[in-house]
N, CA, C and O of each residue as an XYZ file, in Angstrom:
284
protein
N       0.847     -1.171      0.000
C       0.000      0.000      0.000
C       0.896      1.239      0.000
O       1.923      1.278      0.677
N       0.493      2.233     -0.760
C       1.265      3.456     -0.885
C       1.048      4.359      0.330
O      -0.029      4.369      0.926
N       2.086      5.113      0.687
C       1.998      6.043      1.809
C       0.951      7.102      1.527
O       0.240      7.535      2.434
N       0.851      7.519      0.282
C      -0.138      8.538     -0.092
C      -1.552      8.058      0.244
O      -2.373      8.827      0.745
N      -1.822      6.803     -0.030
C      -3.141      6.234      0.277
C      -3.392      6.223      1.782
O      -4.493      6.527      2.242
N      -2.355      5.869      2.541
C      -2.506      5.819      3.990
C      -2.683      7.216      4.580
O      -3.468      7.403      5.509
N      -1.962      8.190      4.047
C      -2.053      9.558      4.570
C      -3.444     10.149      4.374
O      -3.864     11.005      5.152
N      -4.153      9.712      3.360
C      -5.479     10.269      3.099
C      -6.552      9.679      4.020
O      -7.692     10.143      4.018
N      -6.194      8.665      4.803
C      -7.149      8.025      5.703
C      -7.227      8.782      7.028
O      -6.279      9.446      7.446
N      -8.383      8.662      7.670
C      -8.539      9.239      9.007
C      -7.860      8.321     10.020
O      -7.441      7.212      9.687
N      -7.759      8.795     11.254
C      -7.127      8.010     12.305
C      -7.875      6.698     12.546
O      -7.255      5.652     12.739
N      -9.196      6.756     12.535
C      -9.990      5.539     12.753
C      -9.801      4.546     11.615
O      -9.713      3.339     11.842
N      -9.739      5.058     10.388
C      -9.521      4.179      9.237
C      -8.140      3.537      9.305
O      -7.981      2.364      8.964
N      -7.145      4.298      9.740
C      -5.799      3.752      9.883
C      -5.768      2.648     10.935
O      -5.128      1.616     10.737
N      -6.449      2.863     12.035
C      -6.476      1.852     13.086
C      -7.155      0.573     12.602
O      -6.718     -0.528     12.940
N      -8.210      0.711     11.819
C      -8.875     -0.463     11.232
C      -7.933     -1.165     10.251
O      -7.872     -2.393     10.206
N      -7.206     -0.376      9.475
C      -6.249     -0.932      8.517
C      -5.149     -1.700      9.253
O      -4.723     -2.760      8.794
N      -4.691     -1.178     10.385
C      -3.654     -1.848     11.177
C      -4.159     -3.197     11.680
O      -3.424     -4.183     11.653
N      -5.401     -3.246     12.134
C      -5.970     -4.531     12.576
C      -5.973     -5.542     11.432
O      -5.620     -6.706     11.617
N      -6.375     -5.085     10.259
C      -6.392     -5.976      9.091
C      -4.979     -6.431      8.723
O      -4.763     -7.597      8.394
N      -4.030     -5.515      8.781
C      -2.648     -5.847      8.425
C      -2.042     -6.837      9.406
O      -1.308     -7.739      9.002
N      -2.342     -6.680     10.690
C      -1.823     -7.626     11.679
C      -2.387     -9.020     11.441
O      -1.677    -10.016     11.581
N      -3.657     -9.088     11.082
C      -4.266    -10.371     10.756
C      -3.597    -10.982      9.523
O      -3.338    -12.185      9.476
N      -3.323    -10.142      8.535
C      -2.669    -10.621      7.324
C      -1.276    -11.169      7.617
O      -0.908    -12.226      7.104
N      -0.497    -10.464      8.437
C       0.845    -10.940      8.793
C       0.747    -12.278      9.524
O       1.522    -13.194      9.250
N      -0.201    -12.391     10.449
C      -0.383    -13.645     11.171
C      -0.705    -14.782     10.211
O      -0.116    -15.860     10.291
N      -1.645    -14.532      9.301
C      -2.041    -15.571      8.351
C      -0.896    -15.966      7.434
O      -0.734    -17.145      7.120
N      -0.103    -15.000      7.001
C       1.044    -15.309      6.148
C       2.071    -16.149      6.903
O       2.619    -17.103      6.351
N       2.334    -15.801      8.156
C       3.286    -16.581      8.953
C       2.765    -17.998      9.186
O       3.529    -18.962      9.156
N       1.477    -18.111      9.414
C       0.875    -19.428      9.621
C       1.007    -20.273      8.356
O       1.368    -21.448      8.419
N       0.708    -19.659      7.201
C       0.815    -20.389      5.931
C       2.256    -20.779      5.643
O       2.503    -21.843      5.075
N       3.221    -19.927      6.028
C       4.630    -20.259      5.820
C       5.016    -21.465      6.667
O       5.727    -22.353      6.197
N       4.554    -21.500      7.904
C       4.870    -22.620      8.788
C       4.257    -23.917      8.272
O       4.813    -24.995      8.483
N       3.123    -23.818      7.602
C       2.457    -25.001      7.056
C       2.961    -25.329      5.648
O       2.446    -26.234      4.992
N       3.968    -24.587      5.194
C       4.552    -24.782      3.863
C       3.525    -24.610      2.749
O       3.547    -25.339      1.756
N       2.632    -23.649      2.918
C       1.623    -23.359      1.908
C       1.803    -21.979      1.283
O       0.971    -21.540      0.489
N       2.887    -21.299      1.639
C       3.132    -19.955      1.133
C       4.134    -20.034     -0.011
O       5.275    -20.456      0.179
N       3.702    -19.626     -1.197
C       4.562    -19.720     -2.373
C       5.643    -18.650     -2.374
O       6.780    -18.924     -2.757
N       5.304    -17.428     -1.947
C       6.252    -16.332     -1.994
C       6.460    -15.770     -0.584
O       5.635    -14.989     -0.111
N       7.546    -16.151      0.094
C       7.771    -15.675      1.459
C       8.063    -14.176      1.549
O       8.030    -13.609      2.641
N       8.344    -13.538      0.432
C       8.574    -12.091      0.451
C       7.302    -11.319      0.758
O       7.360    -10.141      1.108
N       6.152    -11.973      0.631
C       4.886    -11.326      0.983
C       4.864    -10.958      2.463
O       4.251     -9.960      2.843
N       5.529    -11.756      3.305
C       5.576    -11.460      4.735
C       6.320    -10.143      4.958
O       5.871     -9.291      5.725
N       7.447     -9.985      4.291
C       8.228     -8.754      4.441
C       7.431     -7.544      3.992
O       7.431     -6.514      4.666
N       6.756     -7.658      2.869
C       5.951     -6.544      2.368
C       4.813     -6.202      3.326
O       4.525     -5.028      3.563
N       4.171     -7.226      3.873
C       3.058     -7.001      4.802
C       3.553     -6.324      6.075
O       2.888     -5.432      6.600
N       4.720     -6.744      6.576
C       5.263     -6.134      7.781
C       5.673     -4.686      7.539
O       5.517     -3.842      8.421
N       6.189     -4.396      6.369
C       6.566     -3.014      6.046
C       5.337     -2.120      5.931
O       5.349     -0.978      6.391
N       4.279     -2.639      5.318
C       3.040     -1.868      5.231
C       2.467     -1.604      6.620
O       1.967     -0.513      6.891
N       2.539     -2.594      7.492
C       2.072     -2.428      8.862
C       2.882     -1.342      9.570
O       2.317     -0.497     10.265
N       4.185     -1.364      9.396
C       5.042     -0.352     10.020
C       4.724      1.038      9.490
O       4.734      2.006     10.251
N       4.444      1.151      8.201
C       4.078      2.447      7.627
C       2.807      2.991      8.273
O       2.738      4.166      8.633
N       1.813      2.137      8.415
C       0.544      2.560      9.002
C       0.729      2.954     10.464
O       0.170      3.955     10.912
N       1.505      2.177     11.206
C       1.746      2.501     12.608
C       2.504      3.815     12.751
O       2.235      4.585     13.673
N       3.436      4.077     11.860
C       4.183      5.328     11.878
C       3.257      6.509     11.625
O       3.362      7.533     12.301
N       2.359      6.379     10.667
C       1.427      7.470     10.380
C       0.468      7.714     11.541
O       0.120      8.859     11.828
N       0.040      6.648     12.206
C      -0.816      6.810     13.377
C      -0.068      7.602     14.445
O      -0.621      8.526     15.042
N       1.173      7.242     14.680
C       1.977      7.932     15.693
C       2.189      9.396     15.317
O       2.105     10.273     16.177
N       2.464      9.667     14.044
C       2.639     11.045     13.592
C       1.373     11.863     13.814
O       1.439     13.020     14.229
N       0.233     11.264     13.539
C      -1.030     11.975     13.756
C      -1.278     12.210     15.236
O      -1.787     13.264     15.616
N      -0.928     11.242     16.078
C      -1.105     11.408     17.523
C      -0.227     12.531     18.060
O      -0.639     13.272     18.952
N       0.980     12.656     17.519
C       1.897     13.696     17.967
C       1.608     15.049     17.331
O       2.184     16.062     17.728
N       0.720     15.065     16.350
C       0.378     16.309     15.678
C       1.389     16.724     14.627
O       1.427     17.890     14.234
N       2.198     15.805     14.173
C       3.191     16.126     13.152
C       2.562     16.277     11.774
O       3.084     16.998     10.924
N       1.428     15.590     11.552
C       0.692     15.743     10.322
C      -0.765     16.002     10.670
O      -1.244     15.606     11.733
N      -1.448     16.658      9.779
C      -2.834     17.009     10.015
C      -3.706     15.760      9.983
O      -3.511     14.873      9.152
N      -4.671     15.703     10.901
C      -5.601     14.564     10.909
C      -6.685     14.729      9.871
O      -7.383     13.767      9.550
N      -6.843     15.941      9.334
C      -7.872     16.199      8.325
C      -7.235     16.478      6.972
O      -7.777     17.249      6.181
N      -6.096     15.864      6.700
C      -5.400     16.091      5.437
C      -6.198     15.494      4.293
O      -6.490     14.298      4.291
N      -6.548     16.317      3.328
C      -7.395     15.863      2.236
C      -6.665     15.254      1.068
O      -7.146     14.287      0.477
N      -5.512     15.796      0.717
C      -4.791     15.257     -0.446
C      -3.329     15.160     -0.240
O      -2.607     14.724     -1.136
C-alpha cells in the first residue's frame, strides 16, 4: 500500500487498517509454517506496510501531520 493512500485516511480508518494488516501478517506466517506460502517475500511486504501505518498513526497522535489532510 502506498503512503499517499494511507495519509489520506482518518485516524480511525488507519487503526482499522492496522488490525487488518496484523491479521494478514499472522495468516502469512501461519501459511509459511504449514509450507503453503509460495512467496515468502509477501511477509516482508506485509510487515513493512504495517510499520508504515503505525508510523502514520503515531505522527497523527503527535500532531506532526494534520488529521484532516485531504490530499
